[in-house]
C-alpha positions in Angstrom: -4.4 42.0 -10.0 -3.4 43.5 -6.7 -5.4 46.0 -4.7 -4.2 48.9 -6.9 -5.4 47.2 -10.0 -1.9 46.3 -11.3 -1.5 43.0 -13.1 0.7 40.6 -11.0 2.1 37.3 -12.2 2.1 34.8 -9.3 4.1 31.7 -8.9 1.6 29.5 -7.2 4.3 27.2 -5.8 6.2 30.1 -4.2 3.0 31.5 -2.8 2.0 28.2 -1.3 5.4 27.6 0.3 5.4 31.2 1.6 2.0 30.7 3.2 3.2 27.4 4.7 6.3 29.0 6.2 4.2 31.8 7.5 1.8 29.4 9.2 4.8 27.5 10.7 6.0 30.7 12.3 2.5 31.4 13.6 2.2 27.9 14.9 5.5 28.1 16.8 4.5 31.4 18.4 1.1 30.1 19.4 2.5 27.0 21.0 5.1 29.0 22.9 2.5 31.4 24.1 0.5 28.4 25.3 3.5 27.3 27.4 5.2 24.8 25.2 9.0 25.0 25.2 11.0 26.3 22.2 12.5 22.9 21.4 9.2 21.1 21.5 7.5 23.9 19.5 10.2 23.6 16.8 9.8 19.8 16.7 6.0 20.1 16.1 6.7 22.7 13.4 9.2 20.4 11.6 6.7 17.5 11.6 3.9 19.7 10.3 2.6 18.7 6.8 -0.1 19.8 4.4 -1.9 17.1 2.3 -3.2 17.6 -1.2 -6.7 17.9 0.2 -5.5 21.0 2.2 -5.8 19.3 5.5 -3.2 20.1 8.1 -1.6 17.3 10.0 1.3 16.2 12.1 3.2 13.2 10.8 3.9 10.9 13.8 7.2 9.2 14.4 6.6 5.5 14.5 8.6 3.1 16.7 10.8 0.7 14.9 11.5 -2.9 15.7 14.4 -4.0 17.7 15.0 -6.7 15.1 16.3 -6.4 11.5 13.7 -7.5 9.0 15.8 -10.6 8.2 15.8 -11.5 11.9 12.0 -10.9 12.0 11.5 -13.3 9.0 13.7 -15.9 10.7 11.8 -15.7 14.0 8.4 -15.9 12.3 9.2 -18.6 9.7 8.8 -16.2 6.8 10.5 -17.2 3.5 14.1 -16.0 2.9 13.0 -14.7 -0.5 10.8 -12.1 1.4 13.8 -11.0 3.4 16.0 -10.8 0.2 13.4 -8.8 -1.7 12.8 -6.1 1.0 16.4 -5.8 2.1 17.5 -5.4 -1.5 15.0 -2.7 -2.0 15.3 -0.9 1.4 18.8 -1.8 2.6 20.3 -4.5 4.8 19.5 -2.5 7.9 15.7 -2.3 7.1 13.5 -2.7 10.1 9.7 -2.8 10.3 7.7 -0.5 12.4 6.3 -2.0 15.6 2.7 -1.7 14.3 3.7 -3.5 11.2 5.1 -6.4 13.2 1.9 -6.6 15.3 -0.2 -6.6 12.1 1.8 -9.3 10.5 1.8 -11.4 13.6 -2.0 -11.1 13.8 -2.5 -12.0 10.1 -0.1 -15.0 10.4 -2.2 -16.2 13.4 -5.4 -16.1 11.2 -7.0 -13.2 13.1 -9.2 -10.8 11.1 -7.1 -7.6 11.3 -7.7 -3.9 10.8 -4.6 -1.7 10.3 -5.3 2.0 11.0 -2.2 4.2 10.9 -1.1 7.4 9.2 -0.1 8.0 5.6 3.3 6.4 4.6 3.3 4.1 7.7 3.6 0.9 5.7 0.0 -0.5 5.8 0.5 -2.1 2.4 3.6 -4.1 3.4 1.8 -5.1 6.6 -0.6 -7.3 4.6 1.5 -8.0 1.5 4.3 -9.7 3.5 2.2 -12.5 5.0 0.2 -12.9 1.8 3.3 -13.3 -0.4 4.8 -15.6 2.1 1.7 -17.8 1.9 1.8 -17.7 -1.9 5.5 -18.7 -2.0 4.8 -21.7 0.3 1.5 -22.8 -1.3 1.9 -23.4 -5.0 -1.5 -25.0 -5.6 -3.6 -23.7 -8.4 -5.9 -20.8 -7.6 -6.0 -17.3 -6.3 -4.7 -17.0 -2.7 -5.6 -13.3 -2.0 -8.1 -10.8 -3.3 -7.1 -7.2 -2.7 -10.1 -4.7 -3.1 -9.4 -1.1 -3.9 -12.0 1.7 -4.2 -10.2 3.2 -7.2 -8.4 1.6 -10.1 -5.5 4.0 -9.7 -4.8 2.7 -6.1 -4.7 -0.9 -7.5 -2.3 0.1 -10.3 -0.1 1.9 -7.8 0.8 -1.4 -6.2 2.3 -3.0 -9.4 5.9 -1.8 -8.9 5.8 -2.9 -5.2 4.5 -6.3 -6.2 7.1 -6.6 -8.9 9.9 -6.1 -6.4 8.4 -8.3 -3.7 7.7 -11.3 -6.0 11.0 -11.1 -7.9 12.8 -14.4 -7.9 9.6 -16.3 -7.0 6.8 -17.9 -9.1 4.1 -15.9 -7.3 1.8 -14.3 -9.8 -0.4 -11.2 -9.6 -2.9 -9.4 -11.8 -5.1 -6.3 -11.9 -8.7 -6.9 -13.0 -10.6 -3.7 -13.8 -12.8 -2.4 -16.6 -9.5 -1.5 -18.4 -8.0 -5.0 -18.3 -7.9 -6.4 -21.9 -9.3 -9.8 -22.7 -6.5 -10.9 -24.9 -2.9 -11.3 -23.9 -1.0 -8.0 -24.5 2.5 -7.8 -25.8 5.5 -6.6 -23.8 5.1 -8.2 -20.4 6.1 -5.8 -17.6 7.2 -8.7 -15.3 7.1 -12.5 -15.7 5.0 -12.5 -12.5 2.4 -10.1 -13.9 -0.7 -11.6 -15.5 -2.2 -8.9 -17.7 -5.2 -10.3 -19.6 -8.6 -11.5 -18.5 -8.2 -14.7 -20.6 -5.0 -15.7 -18.9 -6.5 -14.9 -15.4 -9.3 -17.3 -16.1 -7.1 -20.0 -17.5 -4.4 -19.6 -14.8 -5.7 -17.5 -11.9 -3.1 -15.2 -10.4 -2.0 -15.9 -6.8 -2.8 -12.3 -5.9 -5.8 -10.6 -7.6 -6.2 -6.8 -7.4 -9.6 -5.5 -8.3 -12.6 -3.3 -7.2 -16.0 -4.1 -5.8 -17.7 -3.6 -9.2 -15.5 -6.2 -10.8 -15.8 -8.5 -7.8 -19.6 -8.6 -8.4 -18.9 -9.5 -12.1 -16.6 -12.3 -10.9 -19.4 -13.7 -8.8 -22.1 -13.4 -11.6 -20.3 -13.6 -15.0 -20.1 -16.9 -16.8 -17.0 -15.7 -18.6 -15.1 -14.6 -15.5 -16.8 -17.0 -13.0 -14.2 -19.8 -13.4 -11.5 -17.6 -11.9 -13.2 -17.7 -8.5 -14.6 -21.2 -8.9 -11.1 -22.6 -9.3 -10.0 -20.7 -6.2 -12.5 -22.1 -3.7 -9.9 -24.2 -1.9 -7.0 -21.8 -2.2 -8.4 -18.4 -1.3 -7.2 -17.4 2.2 -7.1 -13.6 2.2 -9.5 -10.7 1.3 -8.1 -7.2 1.8 -10.2 -4.1 1.8 -7.9 -1.2 1.2 -9.1 2.3 2.3 -11.8 0.6 4.4 -13.3 3.9 5.6 -14.3 4.8 2.0 -17.0 2.0 2.1 -19.0 4.0 4.7 
């Protein structure tokens, strides 16, 4: 009800967008009052975003590489299948951000690497590109990379990305959580996607996505233990996604 006691039907989306636009106007006026020029104030306003957690932020503009992704792959010895997969998905003109290039170069050099950038800045590709490249080149038995996620939903969100990046290769991946069935399910989503615990133990995926609870089970369970035991010589990467959540 409004202040007069009359019932009012609100469209929450319209109210939220109205508040956001109102705040944009206030933001521009405040910046101009503080001495920022009109063009710069408008630029800040256009980059202004609100996250689902009701935090206000500015989305930075990241510098792009001078090289096309295919040229970057060629110069760094990355497999052509990697270039094919990403250019097919993102266009022939696709270029990495400079921070992605630096991260990939660091990982390829075997340096323990922390990637700390904003939302939507390509952190996942920064570690998946060198990992999948290693998996394509090393076809020995065993898991090559363990990707740890604080929530199962975050791990499941990577499946479509992995499906695209491993297309046309024999690189396998699987998600091991409490919801992963023991027996082989029907209707495979992708020939590269291993979907049951039994198959993971019998033929460990090149890339294993899991959480810290299941990692403990892998280290202590007789049933799941063989998955890691058979990967002692092959394991080359451990990724902690959303590292700050472990504080």
